[in-house]
PAZAPA-4460 file (N, C-alpha, C; in steps of 0.05 Angstrom, whole numbers, plus 32768, in hexadecimal, padded with zeros to 4 digits):
% residues 264
    n_x    n_y    n_z   ca_x   ca_y   ca_z    c_x    c_y    c_z   seq   type   mol
   80DA   829A   7D10   80D8   82B7   7D10   80EE   82C3   7D20     1      X     A
   80FC   82D7   7D15   8111   82E4   7D23   8105   82F9   7D36     2      X     A
   810D   82F7   7D4F   8102   830A   7D63   8115   8321   7D65     3      X     A
   8108   8339   7D66   8118   8352   7D6B   811B   8355   7D89     4      X     A
   812E   8366   7D91   8130   836C   7DAE   8119   837F   7DB5     5      X     A
   8113   8381   7DCF   80FC   8391   7DD7   80FC   83AE   7DCD     6      X     A
   8114   83BA   7DCD   8116   83D6   7DC3   810E   83D8   7DA6     7      X     A
   8117   83C5   7D96   8110   83C5   7D79   80F2   83C0   7D75     8      X     A
   80E7   83AE   7D85   80CB   83A8   7D82   80BA   83C0   7D8A     9      X     A
   80C2   83CE   7D9F   80B3   83E5   7DA8   80B5   83FB   7D93    10      X     A
   80CD   83FF   7D87   80D0   8413   7D73   80C0   840D   7D5A    11      X     A
   80BE   83F3   7D54   80AE   83EA   7D3D   8091   83F2   7D3F    12      X     A
   8085   83ED   7D57   8069   83F4   7D5A   8065   8412   7D5A    13      X     A
   8078   8421   7D65   8077   843E   7D64   8077   8448   7D47    14      X     A
   8089   843C   7D37   808B   8444   7D1B   8072   843D   7D0B    15      X     A
   8067   8425   7D11   804F   841C   7D03   8038   842F   7D0A    16      X     A
   8036   8437   7D23   8020   8449   7D2C   8023   8464   7D1E    17      X     A
   803C   846E   7D1D   8041   8488   7D11   8039   8488   7CF3    18      X     A
   803E   8472   7CE6   8037   846F   7CCA   8019   846E   7CC6    19      X     A
   800C   8460   7CD8   7FEF   845E   7CD6   7FE1   8479   7CDA    20      X     A
   7FEE   848A   7CEA   7FE3   84A4   7CF0   7FED   84BB   7CDE    21      X     A
   7FFE   84B3   7CCB   800A   84C7   7CB9   7FF3   84D6   7CAA    22      X     A
   7FF1   84F0   7CAC   7FDB   84FF   7CA0   7FD8   84FB   7C82    23      X     A
   7FEE   84F6   7C74   7FED   84F4   7C57   7FEA   84D7   7C4D    24      X     A
   7FFA   84C5   7C59   7FFA   84AA   7C4E   7FF0   8495   7C62    25      X     A
   7FE5   849D   7C78   7FDC   848A   7C8D   7FC1   847E   7C87    26      X     A
   7FB6   8470   7C9A   7F9B   8463   7C97   7F86   8477   7C9F    27      X     A
   7F72   847C   7C8E   7F5D   8490   7C95   7F50   848B   7CAF    28      X     A
   7F4A   8471   7CB5   7F3D   846B   7CCF   7F4E   8472   7CE6    29      X     A
   7F68   846A   7CE5   7F7A   8470   7CFB   7F7E   848E   7CFF    30      X     A
   7F7F   849C   7CE9   7F84   84B9   7CEA   7F6E   84C8   7CF9    31      X     A
   7F55   84BE   7CF5   7F3E   84CD   7D00   7F38   84C6   7D1D    32      X     A
   7F46   84B2   7D28   7F41   84AB   7D44   7F4A   84BF   7D58    33      X     A
   7F3C   84C0   7D6F   7F44   84D1   7D85   7F45   84C0   7D9F    34      X     A
   7F4E   84CC   7DB5   7F4E   84BD   7DCE   7F32   84B3   7DD4    35      X     A
   7F1E   84C4   7DD1   7F03   84BD   7DD8   7EF8   84A7   7DC6    36      X     A
   7EFE   84A8   7DAC   7EF3   8494   7D9A   7F00   8478   7D9F    37      X     A
   7F17   8478   7DAC   7F25   845E   7DB0   7F1C   8450   7DCA    38      X     A
   7F0D   845E   7DDB   7F06   8452   7DF5   7EF8   8438   7DF2    39      X     A
   7EE4   8437   7DE1   7ED4   841E   7DDD   7EE6   8407   7DD3    40      X     A
   7EF8   840E   7DC1   7F0A   83F9   7DB6   7F1D   83EF   7DCC    41      X     A
   7F27   8401   7DDD   7F39   83F9   7DF2   7F2C   83E6   7E06    42      X     A
   7F13   83EC   7E0E   7F04   83DB   7E20   7EFF   83C0   7E13    43      X     A
   7EF8   83C0   7DF9   7EF3   83A7   7DEB   7F0C   8396   7DEA    44      X     A
   7F23   83A2   7DE5   7F3C   8393   7DE3   7F44   8387   7DFF    45      X     A
   7F3E   8396   7E14   7F44   838C   7E2F   7F33   8374   7E35    46      X     A
   7F1A   8375   7E2D   7F09   835E   7E32   7F11   8346   7E21    47      X     A
   7F1B   834B   7E09   7F24   8335   7DF8   7F3D   8327   7E03    48      X     A
   7F4E   8337   7E11   7F65   832C   7E1F   7F5A   8319   7E35    49      X     A
   7F47   8324   7E45   7F3C   8314   7E5B   7F2F   82FA   7E50    50      X     A
   7F21   82FC   7E3A   7F14   82E5   7E2E   7F28   82D0   7E25    51      X     A
   7F3E   82D9   7E19   7F53   82C6   7E10   7F5F   82B7   7E28    52      X     A
   7F63   82C6   7E3E   7F6F   82BA   7E56   7F5B   82A6   7E62    53      X     A
   7F42   82AE   7E65   7F2E   829C   7E71   7F28   8284   7E60    54      X     A
   7F2C   8287   7E46   7F28   8270   7E33   7F41   825F   7E30    55      X     A
   7F56   8267   7E3E   7F70   8258   7E3C   7F79   8257   7E1F    56      X     A
   7F74   826D   7E10   7F7C   826E   7DF4   7F97   827B   7DF2    57      X     A
   7FAD   826B   7DF6   7FC8   8277   7DF6   7FD0   827F   7DDA    58      X     A
   7FC3   8275   7DC5   7FC9   827D   7DAA   7FBE   8299   7DA4    59      X     A
   7FA6   829F   7DAF   7F9A   82B9   7DAA   7FA5   82CF   7DBC    60      X     A
   7FAE   82C7   7DD4   7FB6   82DB   7DE7   7FCC   82EF   7DDD    61      X     A
   7FE1   82E6   7DD0   7FF5   82FA   7DC6   7FE8   830E   7DB3    62      X     A
   7FD5   8305   7DA2   7FC7   8318   7D90   7FB7   832C   7D9F    63      X     A
   7FA8   8322   7DB4   7F97   8334   7DC3   7FA7   8348   7DD4    64      X     A
   7FBD   833E   7DDF   7FCE   8350   7DEE   7FDB   8365   7DDB    65      X     A
   7FE1   835D   7DC3   7FEC   8370   7DB0   7FD8   8385   7DA9    66      X     A
   7FBE   837D   7DA5   7FA9   8390   7D9F   7FA6   83A4   7DB6    67      X     A
   7FA9   839B   7DCF   7FA7   83AC   7DE6   7FBF   83BF   7DE8    68      X     A
   7FD6   83B5   7DE2   7FEE   83C6   7DE2   7FEC   83DB   7DCC    69      X     A
   7FE0   83D4   7DB6   7FDC   83E7   7DA0   7FCB   83FF   7DA9    70      X     A
   7FB8   83FA   7DBA   7FA7   8410   7DC4   7FB8   8424   7DD3    71      X     A
   7FCA   841B   7DE4   7FDC   842C   7DF4   7FEE   843D   7DE1    72      X     A
   7FF9   842F   7DCD   800A   843D   7DB9   7FFA   8452   7DAA    73      X     A
   7FE0   844B   7DA4   7FCF   845D   7D95   7FCA   8477   7DA6    74      X     A
   7FC3   8474   7DBF   7FBF   848B   7DD0   7FD8   849C   7DD2    75      X     A
   7FEF   848F   7DD5   8008   849D   7DD7   800E   84AD   7DBE    76      X     A
   8009   84A1   7DA7   800E   84AF   7D8D   7FFD   84C8   7D8A    77      X     A
   7FE3   84C6   7D91   7FD2   84DD   7D90   7FDC   84F3   7DA2    78      X     A
   7FE5   84EC   7DBA   7FF0   84FF   7DCD   8009   850C   7DC2    79      X     A
   801B   84FC   7DB6   8034   8506   7DAB   802E   851A   7D95    80      X     A
   801A   8515   7D85   8013   8528   7D6F   800A   8543   7D7A    81      X     A
   8000   8542   7D93   7FF7   855B   7DA0   800C   8567   7DB3    82      X     A
   8024   855B   7DB2   803A   8564   7DC3   8033   8562   7DE1    83      X     A
   8024   854E   7DE9   801C   854A   7E04   802F   8537   7E13    84      X     A
   8032   8520   7E08   8045   850C   7E12   8048   84F6   7DFD    85      X     A
   805A   84E3   7E02   805E   84CE   7DEF   8060   84B3   7DFE    86      X     A
   8065   849E   7DEF   8066   8483   7DFB   807C   8481   7E10    87      X     A
   8092   848E   7E0B   80A8   848D   7E1F   80A0   849A   7E39    88      X     A
   8090   84B0   7E38   8086   84BC   7E50   8075   84A9   7E60    89      X     A
   8064   849B   7E51   8052   8487   7E5E   8062   8472   7E6C    90      X     A
   8076   8467   7E5F   8086   8452   7E6A   8096   845B   7E82    91      X     A
   80A2   8473   7E80   80B1   847E   7E97   80A0   8483   7EAF    92      X     A
   8088   848D   7EAB   8075   8492   7EC1   806D   8478   7ECE    93      X     A
   8068   8464   7EBD   8061   8449   7EC8   8078   843E   7ED8    94      X     A
   8090   843F   7ECE   80A7   8434   7EDD   80AB   8443   7EF7    95      X     A
   80A9   845E   7EF7   80AC   846D   7F0F   8097   8465   7F24    96      X     A
   807E   8461   7F1B   8069   845A   7F2D   806D   843E   7F39    97      X     A
   8076   842B   7F28   807B   8410   7F31   8092   840F   7F45    98      X     A
   80A7   841E   7F40   80BD   841F   7F53   80B5   842C   7F6D    99      X     A
   80A4   8440   7F6C   809B   844E   7F84   8089   843C   7F95   100      X     A
   8079   842C   7F87   8066   841B   7F95   8073   8401   7F9F   101      X     A
   808B   83FB   7F97   8098   83E2   7FA0   80B3   83E8   7FAD   102      X     A
   80B3   83F7   7FC3   80CC   83FE   7FD0   80DB   83E5   7FDA   103      X     A
   80CC   83CF   7FDF   80D8   83B6   7FE9   80E9   83A9   7FD3   104      X     A
   80E4   83B1   7FBA   80F3   83A6   7FA3   8109   83B9   7F9A   105      X     A
   8102   83D3   7F98   8114   83E6   7F8C   8123   83F8   7FA0   106      X     A
   811B   83F8   7FB9   8128   8409   7FCD   8134   83FA   7FE4   107      X     A
   8136   83E0   7FE0   8142   83CE   7FF5   8136   83D2   8010   108      X     A
   811B   83D6   8011   810D   83D8   802A   80FE   83BE   802F   109      X     A
   80FE   83B5   8048   80F1   839C   804F   80D5   83A0   805B   110      X     A
   80C2   8391   8051   80A6   8392   805A   809B   8376   805D   111      X     A
   808A   8372   8072   807A   835A   8071   8061   835F   8060   112      X     A
   8050   834C   805C   8039   834F   804A   8026   8365   8053   113      X     A
   8021   8367   806C   800E   837C   8076   801B   8398   8072   114      X     A
   8035   839A   8077   8043   83B4   8074   8044   83BB   8056   115      X     A
   8048   83A6   8045   8049   83AB   8029   802F   83B6   801E   116      X     A
   8019   83AB   8027   7FFF   83B4   801E   7FFA   83D1   8027   117      X     A
   8003   83D8   803F   8000   83F3   804A   8012   8406   803A   118      X     A
   802A   83FE   8033   803C   840F   8024   8030   8414   8008   119      X     A
   8024   8400   7FFC   8017   8404   7FE2   8000   8418   7FE5   120      X     A
   7FF0   8415   7FFA   7FDA   8427   7FFE   7FE4   8444   8001   121      X     A
   7FF9   8448   8011   8004   8462   8016   800F   846E   7FFC   122      X     A
   801B   845E   7FEB   8025   8467   7FD1   800E   8471   7FC0   123      X     A
   7FF8   8463   7FC0   7FE1   846B   7FB1   7FD5   8485   7FBC   124      X     A
   7FD4   8487   7FD6   7FCA   84A0   7FE3   7FDC   84B8   7FDB   125      X     A
   7FF6   84B3   7FDB   8009   84C9   7FD4   8005   84D1   7FB7   126      X     A
   8000   84BE   7FA5   7FFC   84C4   7F89   7FE2   84D4   7F85   127      X     A
   7FCD   84CD   7F94   7FB4   84DC   7F91   7FB7   84F8   7F9C   128      X     A
   7FC7   84FB   7FB2   7FCB   8515   7FBD   7FDA   8527   7FAA   129      X     A
   7FED   851C   7F9C   7FFC   852C   7F88   7FEA   8535   7F71   130      X     A
   7FD5   8525   7F6C   7FC2   852C   7F57   7FAC   853E   7F62   131      X     A
   7FAE   8546   7F7B   7F9A   8556   7F89   7F7F   8547   7F8A   132      X     A
   7F80   852D   7F8E   7F68   851D   7F93   7F67   8517   7FB1   133      X     A
   7F53   8521   7FBE   7F52   8520   7FDB   7F41   850A   7FE7   134      X     A
   7F2F   84FF   7FD7   7F1F   84E9   7FE1   7F2B   84CE   7FDA   135      X     A
   7F28   84BB   7FEC   7F32   84A0   7FE6   7F24   8494   7FCE   136      X     A
   7F0C   849F   7FC7   7EFD   8494   7FB1   7F02   84A3   7F97   137      X     A
   7F13   84B8   7F98   7F1A   84C6   7F7F   7F28   84B4   7F6B   138      X     A
   7F26   84BA   7F52   7F34   84AE   7F3B   7F2C   8490   7F37   139      X     A
   7F15   8488   7F42   7F0B   846D   7F3A   7EF9   8471   7F22   140      X     A
   7F01   8467   7F0B   7EF3   846D   7EF2   7ED6   8465   7EF2   141      X     A
   7EC5   8476   7EE8   7EA9   8470   7EE5   7EA4   845B   7ED0   142      X     A
   7EB7   8458   7EBD   7EB3   8446   7EA7   7EBA   8429   7EAE   143      X     A
   7EC4   8424   7EC7   7EC9   8409   7ECF   7EB0   83F8   7ECF   144      X     A
   7EB1   83DE   7ECB   7E9A   83CD   7ECF   7E8F   83D1   7EEB   145      X     A
   7E75   83D1   7EEF   7E69   83D8   7F08   7E73   83C7   7F1F   146      X     A
   7E77   83AD   7F1C   7E81   839C   7F31   7E9D   83A4   7F39   147      X     A
   7EAE   83A8   7F25   7ECA   83B0   7F29   7ECB   83CA   7F38   148      X     A
   7EBB   83DE   7F30   7EBB   83F8   7F3C   7EB2   83F7   7F59   149      X     A
   7E9D   83E6   7F5E   7E93   83E3   7F79   7EA8   83D7   7F8B   150      X     A
   7EB6   83C3   7F82   7ECA   83B6   7F92   7EE2   83C9   7F97   151      X     A
   7EE9   83D8   7F83   7EFF   83EB   7F86   7EF8   8401   7F9A   152      X     A
   7EDF   840B   7F99   7ED6   841E   7FAD   7ED7   8413   7FC9   153      X     A
   7ECE   83FB   7FCC   7ECD   83EE   7FE6   7EEA   83EA   7FF1   154      X     A
   7EFC   83E2   7FDF   7F18   83DE   7FE8   7F24   83F8   7FF1   155      X     A
   7F1F   840E   7FE2   7F29   8428   7FEA   7F1E   8430   8005   156      X     A
   7F04   842C   8009   7EF8   8433   8023   7F04   8423   8039   157      X     A
   7F08   8409   8033   7F14   83F7   8048   7F30   8400   8050   158      X     A
   7F3F   840A   803C   7F5A   8414   8042   7F5A   842C   8055   159      X     A
   7F43   843A   8055   7F40   8451   8067   7F34   8448   8082   160      X     A
   7F2F   842E   8086   7F25   8424   809F   7F07   8421   80A0   161      X     A
   7EF9   8426   8089   7EDC   8424   8087   7ED5   8408   807D   162      X     A
   7ED3   83F5   808F   7ECF   83D9   8086   7EC8   83C7   809E   163      X     A
   7EBB   83B1   8098   7EB8   839C   80AC   7ED2   838E   80B0   164      X     A
   7ED7   8385   80C8   7EF1   8377   80CD   7EF0   835A   80C5   165      X     A
   7ED8   834F   80C0   7ED5   8333   80B9   7EBE   8330   80A6   166      X     A
   7EBD   831A   8097   7EA8   8317   8083   7E8D   830F   808F   167      X     A
   7E8C   8306   80A8   7E73   82FD   80B4   7E5D   8312   80B3   168      X     A
   7E63   832C   80BB   7E4E   8340   80BA   7E43   8345   809E   169      X     A
   7E53   833F   8089   7E4A   8343   806E   7E33   8330   8067   170      X     A
   7E34   8318   8072   7E1D   8306   806E   7E04   8311   807B   171      X     A
   7E07   831D   8093   7DF0   832A   80A0   7DE5   8341   808E   172      X     A
   7DF7   8350   8082   7DEF   8366   8071   7DE1   835B   8058   173      X     A
   7DEA   8345   804D   7DDD   8338   8037   7DC0   8331   803E   174      X     A
   7DBD   8324   8055   7DA2   831D   805E   7D90   8336   8060   175      X     A
   7D9C   834B   806B   7D8D   8365   806E   7D84   836F   8053   176      X     A
   7D97   836F   8040   7D91   837A   8025   7D7C   8369   8017   177      X     A
   7D7D   834E   801B   7D69   833D   800E   7D4D   8343   801A   178      X     A
   7D4B   8347   8034   7D31   834D   8040   7D27   8368   8035   179      X     A
   7D39   837C   8032   7D30   8396   8028   7D28   8394   800B   180      X     A
   7D35   8383   7FFB   7D2D   837F   7FE0   7D11   8372   7FDE   181      X     A
   7D0D   835E   7FEF   7CF2   8350   7FF0   7CDC   8364   7FF7   182      X     A
   7CE2   8376   800A   7CCF   838A   8013   7CC9   839D   7FFC   183      X     A
   7CDE   83A5   7FED   7CDA   83B7   7FD7   7CC9   83AA   7FC1   184      X     A
   7CCC   8390   7FBD   7CBC   8382   7FA9   7C9F   8381   7FB3   185      X     A
   7C9B   837C   7FCD   7C80   837C   7FD9   7C73   8397   7FD5   186      X     A
   7C83   83AC   7FD8   7C79   83C8   7FD5   7C73   83CF   7FB8   187      X     A
   7C7E   83BE   7FA6   7C7A   83C2   7F89   7C85   83DE   7F80   188      X     A
   7C9B   83E5   7F8C   7CA8   83FF   7F86   7CC0   83FA   7F75   189      X     A
   7CBE   8400   7F5B   7CD4   83FA   7F48   7CEE   8408   7F50   190      X     A
   7CEC   8421   7F57   7D04   8430   7F5E   7D11   8424   7F77   191      X     A
   7D01   841C   7F8B   7D0B   8410   7FA3   7D17   83F5   7F9E   192      X     A
   7D0A   83E6   7F8C   7D14   83CB   7F85   7D30   83CD   7F78   193      X     A
   7D33   83E0   7F66   7D4C   83E5   7F58   7D62   83ED   7F6C   194      X     A
   7D5B   83FE   7F7F   7D6D   8408   7F93   7D76   83F1   7FA5   195      X     A
   7D64   83E1   7FAE   7D6A   83CA   7FC0   7D7A   83B5   7FB2   196      X     A
   7D73   83B0   7F98   7D82   839D   7F89   7D9F   83A5   7F86   197      X     A
   7DA4   83BF   7F82   7DBF   83CA   7F81   7DCE   83C6   7F9B   198      X     A
   7DC0   83CB   7FB1   7DCC   83C7   7FCC   7DD4   83AA   7FD0   199      X     A
   7DC3   8397   7FC7   7DC9   837B   7FCA   7DE1   8373   7FBA   200      X     A
   7DE3   837C   7FA2   7DFA   8375   7F91   7E14   8382   7F9D   201      X     A
   7E11   839B   7FA6   7E28   83A9   7FB2   7E33   839A   7FCA   202      X     A
   7E20   838F   7FDA   7E28   8380   7FF2   7E35   8365   7FEA   203      X     A
   7E2B   8359   7FD4   7E37   8340   7FCB   7E54   8345   7FC1   204      X     A
   7E58   835C   7FB5   7E73   8363   7FAC   7E85   8366   7FC5   205      X     A
   7E7A   8372   7FDA   7E89   8376   7FF3   7E91   835B   7FFF   206      X     A
   7E7F   8347   7FFE   7E85   832D   8008   7E9C   8320   7FF8   207      X     A
   7E9B   8323   7FDD   7EB0   8319   7FCC   7ECB   8325   7FD4   208      X     A
   7ECB   833F   7FDA   7EE4   834C   7FE1   7EEE   8341   7FFC   209      X     A
   7EDC   833D   800F   7EE5   8333   8029   7EF0   8316   8027   210      X     A
   7EE7   8308   8012   7EF0   82ED   800E   7F09   82EC   7FFB   211      X     A
   7F14   8304   7FF6   7F2B   8307   7FE4   7F25   82FC   7FC8   212      X     A
   7F0D   8301   7FBF   7F05   82F9   7FA4   7EFF   8312   7F94   213      X     A
   7F02   8310   7F79   7EFC   8326   7F67   7EDF   8322   7F5E   214      X     A
   7ECD   8335   7F64   7EB1   8331   7F5E   7EAC   832F   7F40   215      X     A
   7EBB   833F   7F30   7EB7   833E   7F13   7EBF   8322   7F08   216      X     A
   7ED5   8317   7F12   7EDE   82FC   7F0A   7EC9   82E7   7F12   217      X     A
   7EBF   82E9   7F2A   7EAB   82D6   7F34   7E93   82D6   7F22   218      X     A
   7E89   82EE   7F1B   7E71   82EF   7F0A   7E77   82E5   7EEE   219      X     A
   7E8E   82EC   7EE3   7E95   82E2   7EC8   7E96   82C3   7EC8   220      X     A
   7EA2   82B8   7EDD   7EA3   829B   7EDE   7E88   828E   7EE1   221      X     A
   7E77   829B   7EF2   7E5B   8291   7EF5   7E4C   8293   7EDB   222      X     A
   7E50   82A8   7ECC   7E43   82AB   7EB2   7E4C   8296   7E9E   223      X     A
   7E66   8291   7E9E   7E71   827C   7E8C   7E66   8261   7E94   224      X     A
   7E63   825C   7EAE   7E59   8242   7EB7   7E3B   823F   7EAF   225      X     A
   7E2C   8255   7EB2   7E10   8255   7EAA   7E0D   8250   7E8C   226      X     A
   7E1E   825E   7E7D   7E1D   825B   7E60   7E22   823E   7E58   227      X     A
   7E36   8231   7E64   7E3D   8215   7E5D   7E25   8203   7E63   228      X     A
   7E19   8206   7E7B   7E03   81F5   7E83   7DEA   81FA   7E72   229      X     A
   7DE5   8214   7E6C   7DCD   821A   7E5C   7DD0   820F   7E40   230      X     A
   7DE8   8211   7E35   7DED   8206   7E1A   7DE9   81E8   7E19   231      X     A
   7DF1   81DA   7E2F   7DED   81BD   7E31   7DCF   81B7   7E30   232      X     A
   7DBF   81C6   7E40   7DA2   81C1   7E41   7D96   81C8   7E26   233      X     A
   7D9E   81DE   7E1A   7D94   81E7   7E01   7D98   81D2   7DEB   234      X     A
   7DB1   81C7   7DEA   7DB7   81B2   7DD7   7DA7   8199   7DDC   235      X     A
   7DA4   8192   7DF5   7D95   817A   7DFD   7D78   817B   7DF1   236      X     A
   7D6B   8192   7DF4   7D50   8194   7DEA   7D4E   8199   7DCC   237      X     A
   7D62   81A6   7DC1   7D63   81A9   7DA4   7D65   818E   7D96   238      X     A
   7D74   817C   7DA2   7D76   8161   7D96   7D5C   8152   7D97   239      X     A
   7D4A   815B   7DA9   7D30   814E   7DAB   7D1A   815F   7D9D   240      X     A
   7D24   8173   7D8E   7D12   8186   7D7F   7CFE   8193   7D92   241      X     A
   7D08   819B   7DAA   7CF7   81A8   7DBD   7D02   81C4   7DC3   242      X     A
   7CF0   81D6   7DCB   7CF8   81F0   7DD5   7CF9   81F0   7DF3   243      X     A
   7D0C   81FE   7DFE   7D0E   81FF   7E1C   7CF4   820A   7E28   244      X     A
   7CE8   821D   7E1A   7CD0   822A   7E25   7CB8   8217   7E27   245      X     A
   7CBA   8200   7E18   7CA4   81EC   7E19   7CA9   81D6   7E2D   246      X     A
   7CBF   81D6   7E3B   7CC6   81C1   7E4D   7CBC   81C8   7E69   247      X     A
   7CB2   81B4   7E77   7CA7   81B8   7E92   7CBE   81C0   7EA5   248      X     A
   7CB7   81CF   7EBA   7CCA   81D9   7ECD   7CDA   81C2   7EDA   249      X     A
   7CCC   81AD   7EE1   7CD9   8196   7EEE   7CEE   818A   7EDC   250      X     A
   7CE8   8187   7EC2   7CFB   817C   7EAF   7D13   818E   7EAB   251      X     A
   7D0E   81A8   7EAB   7D24   81BC   7EA8   7D36   81BA   7EC0   252      X     A
   7D2B   81B8   7ED8   7D3B   81B6   7EF0   7D4D   819D   7EEF   253      X     A
   7D41   8187   7EE6   7D50   816E   7EE4   7D67   8171   7ECF   254      X     A
   7D61   817E   7EB9   7D75   8183   7EA4   7D8B   8195   7EAF   255      X     A
   7D84   81A9   7EBF   7D98   81BB   7ECA   7DAA   81AC   7EDE   256      X     A
   7D9E   819B   7EEE   7DAF   818C   7F01   7DC2   8179   7EF2   257      X     A
   7DB8   816E   7EDC   7DC9   815D   7ECC   7DE0   816D   7EBF   258      X     A
   7DD9   8185   7EB6   7DED   8197   7EA9   7E03   819E   7EBD   259      X     A
   7DFB   81A1   7ED7   7E0F   81A7   7EEC   7E22   8190   7EF0   260      X     A
   7E1A   8178   7EEA   7E2B   8160   7EEE   7E3E   815C   7ED6   261      X     A
   7E37   8168   7EC0   7E48   8165   7EA8   7E63   8173   7EAC   262      X     A
   7E78   8167   7EA3   7E93   8173   7EA6   7E95   818A   7E92   263      X     A
   7EA5   819E   7E99   7EA9   81B6   7E88   7EB4   81AD   7E6D   264      X     A
***
């Protein structure tokens, strides 16, 4: 396959998008889409990119990345039709922001790692100030996955100095939240149980952040690990024409321990 240069490839997708949105000869589905109607598709495409990466599916990844890129081009085309902005504006703003946030690369300024992190933080603060966003927690999207949003909020607060200096106190906080959840269960107060469960999860996210881990990634990996082990157990009993619900607890525990020993 003959590869075009990047400029030609970019122009090709712009032209394809324009044709799809052509009021007379375009695709009816593409023509009727709006920014709001595309949100669900954009989130889906982003998760499919993540799934391809986590599955080590290098054959699918270019397709999934292309689908995600198409979403950006789609938004840009709708904006261009309304004389708001176009894809070039998006790219220029992105490049300006990247250059501004990386003075050690583009402005010949020298930073060590701690200074670099502080410079990045200051650049973000400056950007929020220009947008008239005055809280450190402004512009964190509500649509983010809950774990991701919690960790982002905690990181922003930490940048302002609102944080434990070490991860040890977070373990103490976890113990405290577990005790409060147990008390809420004893009280049989559903609202209180939900509230304390949220506090416990939020604190677990905080621990992940202190350990330089991404909470969303940790949970996704744990879910994938559970899925693999459960499928092993499920298959084991299906081969014996048994239902998991009919198996004794002791036998299930033994099967689970065996599943943990099985290689991925």
